[in-house]
Structures are given as C-alpha cells and as structure tokens.
C-alpha positions as CSV (number, residue, x, y, z in Angstrom):
1,X,95.5,126.3,105.0
2,X,98.6,128.1,104.0
3,X,101.8,126.2,103.7
4,X,104.3,126.3,106.6
5,X,107.2,126.7,104.1
6,X,107.4,127.6,100.5
7,X,107.8,125.1,97.7
8,X,111.3,126.6,97.0
9,X,112.3,126.1,100.7
10,X,111.0,122.6,100.7
11,X,113.0,121.7,97.5
12,X,116.1,123.3,99.0
13,X,115.7,121.2,102.1
14,X,115.3,118.0,100.0
15,X,118.3,118.9,97.9
16,X,120.4,119.2,101.0
17,X,119.4,115.6,102.0
18,X,117.5,116.9,105.1
19,X,114.6,114.7,106.2
20,X,111.1,116.2,106.7
21,X,110.4,115.9,110.4
22,X,107.2,117.8,111.0
23,X,104.4,119.8,109.4
24,X,106.7,122.9,109.7
25,X,108.9,121.4,107.0
26,X,106.0,120.6,104.6
27,X,104.0,122.4,102.0
28,X,100.3,121.6,101.7
29,X,101.0,119.5,98.7
30,X,103.7,117.4,100.4
31,X,101.4,116.8,103.3
32,X,98.5,115.8,101.0
33,X,100.7,113.3,99.2
34,X,102.1,111.9,102.4
35,X,98.6,111.5,103.9
36,X,97.4,109.7,100.8
37,X,100.2,107.0,100.9
38,X,100.1,106.6,104.7
39,X,96.4,106.0,104.5
40,X,96.8,103.3,101.9
41,X,99.6,101.7,103.9
42,X,97.7,101.8,107.3
43,X,94.4,100.5,105.7
44,X,96.3,97.6,104.0
45,X,97.9,96.5,107.2
46,X,94.6,96.8,109.1
47,X,92.5,94.8,106.6
48,X,95.1,92.1,106.3
49,X,94.3,91.1,109.9
50,X,90.8,89.8,109.4
51,X,91.7,88.6,105.9
52,X,94.5,86.4,107.4
53,X,92.4,85.3,110.4
54,X,89.7,84.1,108.0
55,X,92.1,81.5,106.6
56,X,94.2,80.9,109.8
57,X,91.2,79.0,111.2
58,X,92.2,76.3,108.7
59,X,95.7,75.9,110.2
60,X,96.9,72.3,110.1
61,X,98.3,72.4,113.6
62,X,98.4,74.4,116.8
63,X,101.9,75.6,116.0
64,X,100.8,76.7,112.6
65,X,97.9,78.6,114.1
66,X,100.2,80.3,116.6
67,X,102.5,81.4,113.7
68,X,99.5,82.8,111.8
69,X,98.3,84.7,114.8
70,X,101.7,86.2,115.4
71,X,101.6,87.5,111.8
72,X,98.2,89.0,112.4
73,X,99.4,90.7,115.6
74,X,102.3,92.2,113.7
75,X,99.9,93.5,111.0
76,X,97.8,95.2,113.7
77,X,100.9,96.8,115.1
78,X,101.9,98.0,111.6
79,X,98.5,99.5,111.1
80,X,98.8,101.4,114.4
81,X,102.1,102.9,113.3
82,X,100.5,104.2,110.1
83,X,97.4,105.6,111.9
84,X,99.5,107.2,114.6
85,X,101.6,109.0,112.0
86,X,98.4,110.2,110.4
87,X,97.2,111.5,113.8
88,X,100.4,113.5,114.1
89,X,99.5,115.1,110.8
90,X,96.1,116.2,112.1
91,X,94.0,113.3,110.8
92,X,91.3,111.9,113.1
93,X,92.5,108.2,113.3
94,X,89.4,107.1,115.2
95,X,87.2,108.4,112.4
96,X,89.4,106.7,109.8
97,X,89.2,103.3,111.5
98,X,85.8,103.2,113.0
99,X,83.5,105.7,111.1
100,X,84.4,105.3,107.4
101,X,82.2,103.2,105.2
102,X,83.7,100.0,104.0
103,X,84.2,101.2,100.4
104,X,86.1,104.2,101.6
105,X,89.0,102.1,102.9
106,X,92.0,102.2,100.6
107,X,93.8,98.9,100.2
108,X,94.7,96.6,97.4
109,X,91.8,94.8,95.8
110,X,93.5,91.4,96.4
111,X,92.4,91.5,100.1
112,X,88.7,91.7,99.0
113,X,88.9,88.1,97.7
114,X,88.6,85.6,100.6
115,X,91.5,83.5,101.7
116,X,89.8,80.2,102.5
117,X,92.5,77.6,103.1
118,X,95.9,77.3,104.7
119,X,97.4,77.1,101.2
120,X,95.9,80.4,100.2
121,X,97.1,82.0,103.4
122,X,100.7,80.9,102.9
123,X,100.7,82.0,99.3
124,X,99.3,85.3,100.5
125,X,102.3,85.6,102.8
126,X,104.7,84.8,100.0
127,X,102.9,87.1,97.5
128,X,101.1,89.9,99.4
129,X,103.7,90.3,102.1
130,X,106.4,90.3,99.5
131,X,104.5,93.2,97.9
132,X,104.4,94.9,101.2
133,X,108.1,94.5,101.7
134,X,108.7,95.8,98.2
135,X,106.7,98.9,98.8
136,X,107.7,99.7,102.4
137,X,111.3,98.6,101.9
138,X,111.6,101.3,99.2
139,X,110.2,103.9,101.7
140,X,112.3,102.6,104.5
141,X,115.5,103.0,102.5
142,X,114.7,106.2,100.6
143,X,111.8,108.2,102.1
144,X,112.3,111.9,102.9
145,X,109.8,111.7,105.8
146,X,111.8,110.9,108.8
147,X,109.2,109.6,111.3
148,X,107.9,107.0,108.9
149,X,111.5,106.0,107.8
150,X,112.4,105.3,111.4
151,X,109.2,103.5,112.3
152,X,109.7,101.1,109.4
153,X,112.9,99.6,110.9
154,X,110.6,97.4,113.0
155,X,108.1,96.8,110.2
156,X,110.7,95.7,107.7
157,X,112.0,93.0,110.0
158,X,108.5,91.6,110.8
159,X,107.4,91.7,107.2
160,X,110.5,89.6,106.3
161,X,109.3,87.0,108.8
162,X,105.8,86.9,107.2
163,X,107.4,86.4,103.7
164,X,109.7,83.6,105.0
165,X,106.7,82.0,106.7
166,X,105.0,81.8,103.3
167,X,108.0,80.5,101.4
168,X,108.8,77.8,104.0
169,X,105.2,76.6,104.0
170,X,105.0,76.6,100.2
171,X,108.1,74.5,100.0
172,X,106.7,72.1,102.6
173,X,103.4,71.8,100.9
174,X,105.0,71.3,97.5
175,X,106.5,68.1,98.8
176,X,103.2,66.7,100.0
177,X,101.0,64.4,97.8
178,X,98.9,66.7,95.8
179,X,100.5,69.7,97.4
180,X,101.9,71.3,94.2
181,X,98.4,71.1,92.6
182,X,96.8,72.8,95.6
183,X,99.4,75.6,95.5
184,X,98.9,76.0,91.7
185,X,95.2,76.6,92.3
186,X,96.1,79.4,94.6
187,X,98.8,80.9,92.3
188,X,96.4,80.8,89.4
189,X,94.3,83.6,90.8
190,X,96.6,85.3,93.4
191,X,99.6,85.9,91.1
192,X,98.0,88.5,88.8
193,X,96.1,90.1,91.7
194,X,99.5,90.8,93.2
195,X,100.9,92.1,89.9
196,X,97.9,94.6,90.1
197,X,98.8,95.5,93.7
198,X,101.3,98.2,92.7
199,X,98.7,100.3,91.0
200,X,98.4,102.0,87.6
201,X,101.3,101.8,85.2
202,X,103.6,104.7,85.2
203,X,102.2,106.4,82.1
204,X,98.7,106.5,83.7
205,X,99.8,107.5,87.2
206,X,97.6,110.3,88.5
207,X,99.6,111.4,91.6
208,X,103.3,112.1,91.0
209,X,104.1,114.1,94.2
210,X,105.1,111.0,96.2
211,X,108.0,110.5,93.7
212,X,108.9,114.1,93.1
213,X,109.0,114.8,96.9
214,X,110.9,111.6,97.6
215,X,108.2,110.2,99.9
216,X,109.0,107.0,98.0
217,X,111.8,106.5,95.5
218,X,110.5,104.0,93.0
219,X,107.6,104.1,90.5
220,X,104.8,101.6,90.3
221,X,106.3,99.8,87.3
222,X,109.7,99.6,89.0
223,X,108.2,98.2,92.2
224,X,106.2,95.7,90.1
225,X,109.5,94.5,88.5
226,X,111.2,94.3,91.9
227,X,108.4,92.0,93.1
228,X,108.4,89.8,90.1
229,X,112.2,89.4,90.3
230,X,111.8,87.2,93.4
231,X,108.2,86.0,93.1
232,X,108.6,84.4,89.7
233,X,111.8,82.5,90.5
234,X,110.2,81.2,93.7
235,X,107.3,79.7,91.7
236,X,109.7,78.3,89.1
237,X,111.7,76.6,91.9
238,X,108.6,74.9,93.1
239,X,107.4,73.8,89.7
240,X,104.5,76.3,89.7
241,X,103.3,77.9,86.5
242,X,103.0,81.7,86.4
243,X,102.0,83.9,83.4
244,X,105.3,85.8,83.4
245,X,108.8,85.3,82.0
246,X,112.1,87.2,81.9
247,X,112.7,89.0,78.7
248,X,116.4,88.4,78.0
249,X,116.9,91.5,75.9
250,X,115.4,94.0,78.4
251,X,116.1,91.9,81.5
252,X,112.5,92.8,82.6
253,X,109.7,90.4,83.5
254,X,106.7,90.5,81.1
255,X,103.2,89.2,81.7
256,X,102.5,86.5,79.1
257,X,98.7,86.5,79.3
258,X,96.1,89.2,78.5
259,X,96.7,91.9,81.1
260,X,95.0,93.7,82.7
261,X,92.1,91.3,82.6
262,X,88.6,91.0,84.1
263,X,88.4,88.9,87.3
264,X,85.5,86.8,88.6
265,X,85.9,87.2,92.3
266,X,83.1,84.8,93.2
267,X,84.8,81.9,91.5
268,X,88.4,83.3,91.9
269,X,89.0,83.1,88.2
270,X,90.6,85.3,85.6
271,X,88.5,85.7,82.4
272,X,91.5,85.5,80.1
273,X,89.5,84.1,77.3
274,X,87.9,87.5,76.9
275,X,91.2,89.2,76.3
276,X,92.7,92.2,77.9
277,X,90.6,95.1,79.4
278,X,91.6,98.7,80.1
279,X,93.1,100.0,83.3
280,X,89.9,102.1,83.5
281,X,88.0,98.9,83.7
282,X,90.3,97.7,86.5
283,X,89.8,100.9,88.4
284,X,86.0,100.4,88.3
285,X,86.5,97.0,89.8
286,X,88.8,98.4,92.5
287,X,86.4,101.2,93.4
288,X,83.4,98.8,93.5
289,X,85.4,96.7,96.0
290,X,85.2,92.9,96.3
291,X,83.1,90.3,98.1
292,X,84.8,90.5,101.5
293,X,85.1,94.3,101.9
294,X,82.1,94.9,104.0
295,X,82.6,91.8,106.1
296,X,86.2,92.6,107.0
297,X,85.4,96.3,107.8
298,X,82.4,95.2,109.9
299,X,84.7,92.9,111.9
300,X,87.1,95.8,112.6
301,X,84.4,98.3,113.5
302,X,81.9,96.1,115.4
303,X,83.4,96.4,118.9
304,X,83.6,100.2,118.7
305,X,79.9,100.4,117.5
306,X,78.7,98.1,120.2
307,X,80.4,100.2,122.9
308,X,78.9,103.4,121.6
309,X,75.3,102.3,121.1
C-alpha cells in the first residue's frame, strides 16, 4: 500500500503542531507504529478484565465486590475504545479479539500471573493501573494522533479511580493485624513485574517510530522512572520493602537487586539468588507467555465460539 502523504509532508504537519486525524494524514510507517501501540493498549485493557475478576471473587464484602466489578466494566470499555480505533484504521477487530491464538495477544507479562486474593487485586490496582496511567497519561497529554488523544479523556479519569481504589485499600489493609505482611507478599513478586511492564530499556528498543512521530512522548526508561516516583514512596509510606531507592546524585530511582531476573511464575517468586539475566532471556519469557494466558483468552473467546459452532 502506498502512503497517503509523503514522509516530508507528515513531518511538516507534525512540526506545525497539527494532529493526525485520519489515514489521509499518515504514512504507512506512522500507521504501522500506531497500530502496534494501539493493539498492546487494547489487549492489555481486555485481558485485565478476566484477570481482575479472578481475584474479585475473593472480595471481603458486597461493596468491595461492586467496586471491583465497576473497575472491570471500565477496563472492558477502555478495550472497546482501543479496538474501535483499530477498526477505523482498517483492522478486523473481531478477528483480533475472537480469532487470535492466546500467545498472539500483546499485553504485559504481569497479567499472565494469577491474582488470587483481594490483597493481590488491590496491589494490582495500585501498581498495574498506575503503569496504565503512566503510559496512557503520556499519550493523552502529548500524542499526535487526535482520535486517541480525545478518547483518553474518559480513560484517564477512570484509571485514576482504579489507582485510588488500590491505594485506599492498601492503606486500609496495612492497618489490619497481619495486613502489612500480606501486602508485602504481594509486593515481593508484583513490584518487579511492573518495573518490567514498560518494556525494553531505551538502548535496546527496537521500534522508535512511536517516539519520533510523537504517538507517545516519553521513552520506556522515562516512563519507568515516572512510575517509580510515586510507586516507591507509596510502599515506603506503608512500611513495605521494595528493591528500589532514589539515587540522590542523579535523582533517579535505581533497582537494588539483580535485574532483569528470572521469575518462577508457578510459585510467584523471583530467582534473585541466580543473579541477573539478559533482556533477551526476559523476552523469551514474555513470548512464551505465563500460566494464565490461555485461560484468560479462552474466557474472552468462549461465548463467541459457542455462538458460531
């Protein structure tokens, strides 16, 4: 397919601070980079629904269950926004949602590890939804793609609710007898998975078009720092130990344990005693997916398949 405009015309439009509104304003490369990031975003929102529901069943009260279900409903709506934007770009959204194999879905590995308690769910809200706000907030404020930028007005407000839900419950649980210990068990495996969430470090990043075209404004490492600037202080406030500290000289957070590291998903345990591994090793784990990948995707696709037997 030939581009609708030239690379020079696209760069001129971007330099004039004009938003990209349709395919007519894109080159093939811009469209390819946009579809890649939109797919990851939509898949992440979609898979978070069964992941959160898996733990929401352990809600300590009816009111808590209702709050969790409201978050799940929001996530489904956010996924619809992403897939609808992809449809406008000529992507078959029904095929994406209902016909892909489980391993073809593109979302952070963290969601492949089951959330099995109320404590794990609220820590996921405080960690994972914070990562979502960090990523989508950057796009909402700075993206050159107009339709997504406008759609994220709603998403940004709702993700903030999810984050606050996690923080409020973490503070509440920390005051309960044994609560801080239960939270610490969650943080021990979920913190580093969320540090991973933002992808490869900048010097290993393979696709740079999202930055050069302004689809997003901040690099992976910058977004990782943004997340840690609020996640680490939250844990410190609650007396929870995390393997990260602020370097006073650089004013950046540094991970204080071997990282990246190998992860035992079955036992939810980082194998730090084996030292650091390479990011290539991490990518192999990501591509192989984790224990809940097939279960969550089956839950999403089951109704469609039953109706089309």
